[in-house]
Phi, psi and omega in degrees: 000130182279144178246148174223155181288143175244121181283120180230095183297142178283149172299153184301326184290344181258356182280147177279136182293334179205173181290141179230145173280133181292317179244123179283340178205163180304143180296136179285151177293149179292147177296155184296330186269003189224133175276166183302147180291151178232175173235148179216115181064030179086356181254142176289135180229127178278138180291180184291148169294144174242117180264103183300151181303317184292328177290316177300314181295322178295318177294320180294331178284354176113345181243247181129324179085172183301315180301320180294321179294319178296322176298313180297323180293318178295321178295321178293324175299319178298317178298318180297323177293322176298318179296321177298315179302317181290323177296320179293333178274355183264190182299333181267007184300319181297323181291333183260355189295318181297319179293321177296324176296319177296318179297322178293319179296320177295320182298327181290329183258335182214080185303322183294325179296318179293318181294325180296329177284318180296326178278351191290173185299327190262345189292310182297321179290327175298312182298318180295317180293323179296315180294328182281319190266328187296320178303332181272323186265341184066208184281339180285124184068031188292133179286344180299333181295336184290346177298331181301320181297327181288326186283343177300319179299318179298318180295320180292317180295327181269357186054045184254124179301140183204152171224117186215139179270128185237137179295148175243132180234126178055038178075013183237133176250107183267125177242095184307137181084342179250299181160196185230130173268126183248166175071034181272353178080196185271066177245143183280335184203167179220151176264119179260124181245123176255119180245137182225138174290162184298329182257015182292145181252354180084186186249118170286123183067236175238013173278171192271358182061233179268010175060029178263008179255130179241136181243124178245144178240117183248129175231178178296339182266355180148202186228142172239140176243123179290155177303151178304325173253097184297349178280355179257140179292156178208182180298118181069020182226120177246103184283158170277120181284152176248124178262129178229145179217141180219132178207130180052041176080001181253124187247138174237124182230115187227135170284141172271086194286109177242007185238018181265109181294343181279346184239143186281061182277158170290145176298323175231133183302146182296337173230155183292161179304324180296319179294317178298319182295317180295318180294319180296321180296320178292317179295322180294320177299318178299317182291317182294321181290318190255338181224064187299322181293318178290327177297322177297321176298314181297318179298327181276335190244331181291141179222011177170154172240130177250115182286135180248160174297147180286134176285177180298325178209150178078204182234134175261130177215155184199172177218135172270130182293343180267356181239083184299130175079008180257128182251124174260123184206147169281175182298118186282342174078328178217155184299324182297318181292321178295319179299316179296319180297317179298316179299311184297310186289328178290333173300319177300315181298318181298315182291323177299317179291323179296321181285354167289336187257329184226157177257119183264335180208160181285145178297161180105164181094107181282186179284091182221011185260149181271127174236120187300338183269000182235148177274353185241159177294146184243146170283169181304315180297320178295322178296314180296322177300316180295318177301312185294318180294325181286348172295326174296319176297320182299314178296321181295310184287334176296318177291318183292324181290336178268349184246358182249170184222158176069214181301326179296323179291320179297319178295318179294322179295320177298314181294326176295312180297320180293317179296319179296318178297321178297314182295318179298317179294322177296320177297319177298315180296317180294319180296328184273330194233355181256131179280089185281144169280180176301316179293325178295319176298315178297320179299314182293324179295321177294321176300315181297324179296322177297318180294318179295331182280356180293159181279100180271338188250356181285181181296327181297326180273352181079071186288172177071208183296327178297320178293322178294319179296320178296317180296320178296318181296317178296318179297323178298312182297318182292320178297318178294320180297317180294323178297315179296319179301316182291321177296332183277323191244337187259149177221130179279154178295129185297314182296319179293322178294321178295323177297318178297322179297319179293321178295321179297315180295329181275357179073027182255163178298156183288321183072200182297141177282148180291158177293158178226160182235136177252120181275144180285157177277149175233127179077193181291144183237128178274169179283191183297341178118163184294327180297317177295319180300318178294319179295316180298321179296325180291334183293336181298329180253001183276142178285322182207170181281167172300138180306140184298323180295320178292321178294324178294320177297322178295323178295319180295328179286328181220076187292342181268001181272111185297324182298326177298319178291326177297315180291326177293316179298319180295317181293317180296323179293318182291325179274000180055045179290148170300132180087007180298320179295324179292320178297327180277315189263348175223047183303319183297328180290315179297318179297313181295323180293319175301318181295319180293318181292328178287321185282333186238070175282141178286159180296146181232154180299150178301142177087353179273152181286144177295147179294155179287170179292153181294143182260116180300325180294320178293320179297314183295329182261019182308115180292153179260010182282138183303138174085352181260126182204197182291157180241155183301335182291345181089358182282341179078181184295333179292322181287337184220069184290337184269012183297140179291130180303145178154177180302139182257149173283154179296137180208173181227090182289167180279172183301326179295319179292320178298317180297317180295324180294317181291340183276012181300158185291352181272008180299130185247345179262167179290128187277353178264012175099029181288334178070201184299323180297322179292324180297322180294330180290326188270056182278185180301145178089350180272137180294118182297337180279346181289327181295129178073015179303144185257097185294341181282350184244008177157180182283180178096014179294131178233124177286147183288131180080172177289144179289136180274179181290146175282167183285337181216162178269160179298139181218102182067236181258021183220186179255119183274127177251120186301143176262157176294135177232163180150173181255175178295332183283331184220072178294142182269144183271162176298159184294335180213154180267136182282080180284188181298143189250112180284349182271099183290167183300143178266044183292169181293342175226181183299141180290156179285154178291154180292153180280174183296335181286345180072012184270350184269119169214129190246168174092201187256145177283144178287102181164358173074025180093205183299136177294156180307126181088359177298146188240151179208163175090055182256157167257118184279128185267168178300130182204146183298326181271338180234095188279009178284088188287116174053041177271114182268128179288342180277355171064000000 
C-alpha cells in the first residue's frame, strides 16, 4: 500500500518563531552505569542501572574507588526519591506535600541545592521513618511534617524565597544542615520565611555566601531573625558547624550535624567545632598519605558526622543504612581512631547501597550467627556487614603495623592479627550458614581473596616465631570468646542431649549431634565480662595456654563458670586435642552433657567406689567407632584406646573425654550451630566437605543452599539491575518498605542507642538487599502529588 504525506498545518501557538538547532552540541556518550533514556506514556523514564563486572568485583574486594562510590551515591539518591514518592502517596502525603513542592521549586532553579538535601544525612532516615510510622499513627503526630525542616536548607542554599511551616519540639526548632533555634517556648510549630535579594547567590554548603539571604522564624510568641551568616552562633541560635580538611589536593567537607531530628545526635557536640576540625584534619592527612585510594572514596561519599554521647569506655560509632555516607561517632580522642572509624563506617554505607542494587543472599534466617566482633547473635545481613566493614580495619592495621615501631608496632600487629582472624571466622560462618545467591557467592569469594592477599609474613604481621606466637594467642582468645558466646546464647535440644547421655553410659558411639537453638538478643548487650577481658589481655604476652588437663579439672570444680569453659576451649584448640572443635563450637552441649551424666549416675553394687566426674575433653572427643565408649575409670576412650569392643560399664569420663567422644566422624549436624535447618541442608548428594568450607584459606567455597536468582540479567559486560519504570499517573513503589531494622550496626564498638525520633536504625536489613526484581533509578515526572518535575536520581 502506497503512502503519501498529508499536510497538516500546526496551530499558530505551537509554531516556532524562528529556526532552532535541535542539538546545540554533539550528544554526550551515555554513562557506563545507565542505558539510554526512554519515554513511557509521555514521561521520561531512566533505563536500568548497569553495574559493570569490574565495579562489582572491586566493591566485593573491599574498595571500589571513586567511580564506584559515585555510582552508589546516585543509586541511593534514586532510592530516596522512590521513598519520597511512596511517602507522598501514603497517609502522610498531605503533611509533606507543601515541603515537597518547595523542594521541586528549588530543584528547577538550583538542582544541586535540591540534590544536596536529598543526598544529605537526614533525608533517607526521614523517608524510612515516615513509611514505617505513618500507617500506624495516621495524621496525628505525622512524621511527614518533618520534611519541611529539611527543605529550608535547600531554599537557603539556592537563595530561593520560601514560606514553610516547621514543627517545634520542646521549644526547639531543628533545621538540619543549618542549626537549631532554641527558647521558642510551648509552641507546636513555627513559620520559617526565607528572604533573598534579587542578586543573592545562596549559600555554598552551609556558609553564608554573599550573606544576602535572611531567615526569619515566626511563632505565636514573636519573631526571631537568624544571623546574616547562619554559620555563626547567635542569641538562641546554635549553628551546624562545617568541618573541612584538605591535603595533597584532596578535600573533605563535612557538616557536624547536630540539628537532624532523624538522627540521635547530641544537642551540643561533645567537643567544640574547632577541636573536631583539628582532629579531622589530622585524620585526613593520615588517610591521604597512607590510604589514598580509600581517601578518594571518602571524599566522594562521606556527607556528615553526627556526634554521639561518649560511652563509659572506648568509642561508640555506628551507621544508619538509610543515611548513606553519614558517620555517627562519639569523640574519638585521637586522629588514628577517627581515621579508622571513618574507614570502618563508610564500608557499611557502601555495602548498604550495593544491596539496594543486587541480592547477595536469600531472605530468611533470624539473628543466630556468631560474629567474633559482636557479643550478640547476628542475622545474615549483619554478619556480611561486619565482614565487609572489617576489611577497612584490615587495610588500616596492615599499614600501621608496617610503619610503626616499638610498643605501637606491637599493638598494631596484634590488632592486625585479631582483625584477620575475625574476618576469616566470619567468612567461615557465612559460607556455612548464609543462603547465598550466585552474586553473593561471588561477593564472598572476592572478599576471601582480599584476605588471602594480605601480608601474613611481613614485619607488619610479625613474621617468624613472633608471628606464630601472635597467631596462637589470637586463636586462644577467639576460641574462648566463641565458647562464652555459645554458653550465653545457644541451647542444645533436651531430648538429643539425653540420648547422648544414654549412648555414653552404654559405651556406644555418639552419632549425630542434637540440634541446637540460638536465642536472639533483646536490648543492649554487654561483652563477655571483665574476667574474660583480663584473661584475653594476658594472652598477648603468654607463650601458651593453660594446660588442657588443668583447665578440665577447673571446669569440673566449677561447671557453671563460663570463663572456665573459655579457657578449656582455648587450651584444647592449642593442644590440638580430639574434640577441640566441639568444645569451641558446641560448648553448651558438652556442658549440659556433663551435667546430666553427673546428676544421673546409674546404680552400682554395694562397696564399689563412685564413678569420677565426667570429663569434658573425653566427651568432646567421643569416638564414633562401634563398641568404643566410656570406661569405668572415667578416662574415656582417649585414656583407654586399646579397650576391647563390647558393652561398657557405666562410667563418668572427664570433659576432655566427652569432647573427644562427641567429635567422632559420625557427627551429622552442623557443628557451628546450624541446628535443624542446617541438617535439612546437608541432605544426600551434598559434599560433606562443602559445609563450613573456609574461603579465606583456599578455593572450594560453597554457599549454603542453592543459589537464588540474581537481581539482574547479564547485560553486555556488566550486571543489569532493573530500574523503576512507570508513568506520572502511576508511579511504581519500591519492592519493599524500609521498616525497622533489627540488624544493628556492625561498628567497631557497641552501637549508640536510638534517638527519640525512632529514625535511627543501623546495619543491614534482613533480606540481602534488594529483593529479586527490585527496581531503582527512576526519573520522577510531573505529578500533582509529587512535584519533583523530571528530577533524576542519577543526576
